[in-house]
N, C-alpha and C positions, 0 to 999 in steps of 0.2 A: 657382500651378497645378502639379499633380503628375500625371504620366502614367506610372505605374509599370508599367501593362499596357495593351495594346490588342489587341482582337480584331476583326479586319476580314475580310470576305469581298468578293468583287468587287462584289456588288450591296448590300452592307450598310455602313452608316456605322461609323465607329470609335467605340465607347463608351470613355469615359475615367472615371477616378475623380479627383475634384478636391476641394479644400477645404484649409483651413489645417492640418487634422490628418491628411490623407491620407498624409503621409510616415510616420506611425507604423505603419501597416498593413504586415504582411509580404507579399511578392509573391503567395504562394499564397492569401491572404485577398483580395487585390485581384482575382485571377482568379475566386475564388468569387463575389465581389460582381458582376463583370461578367457571369458566367454566370447568376446569379440574375436580373439585370435582363433579359438576353436571353430567358430562359425566360418571363418575364412578357409581353414583347412577342410572343413566339411563341404563347403560349397564347391571347392575344386577337387574334392575326393582325393586329397593328398595326404600322405603319411607325414606327420610332423617330424618324425625321426629322419626320414629321407630329406625333407626340407632343411632340417638343421645340419645334416651332413653335407649337403650341397653349399649351404652358407659358410660353413667352416672351411670347406675346400676353396671357395671364392676368397675368403679372408686370408688364408694361408698364402695364396698367390703362387704356389709351387707347381701347380698342374693347370692345364687347360680344362675347362668344363665342357662336358657334352651338352647337346641341345636339351636333353631332359633335365640335367643339373641346372642349367640356366633357368629353365621354366620353374623348377622346384625352388630355386633361389628367389625368383620373383614372387612366388606364393608366400615364402617366409618373410620377405620385405612387407608384403601387403598385411600379413597376420601381425607383424611387429607394429606396423603403423596403426592398424586397427586397435590393438591393445593400448598403444601409447595415447591415441586419441581419446579412447573411452576413459582412460584413467586421468587424463589431464585436462579434459574439457572444462573450460571456465577458469583455468589457471592463467595468471598474467604473464609469467616468465615463459620464454620460448627456449632458453638454454637449460634443458632438463635431461638428466641422464636416467632413462628408464627404458628397459627393453625386455623381450621375452627370452626365456632360455628353457632348455629341456633337462629335467633331472632324470637320468636313467636309473631305473630300479633294478 
């Protein structure tokens, strides 16, 4: 797990960039990725913690998701893609393991 950058506010969880390839990204790209993910959550007025919980529920596969959880999961996926794209823009490889995660304080 790699935590090159963290952006936290008093009422906001800390977003992190993780994955086996996260160490390759420069600090400014990590910050760009976190900011891109935060912009997605803000645009949808979505709580990143709720999106993270919905994503974890989907991944576990143990329960059906409610309609709201499906929508929250779609927002999580959009934020994850925005972060990935912002961090890896210009990279030649497509097989890269980098994703967002939440550090609960």
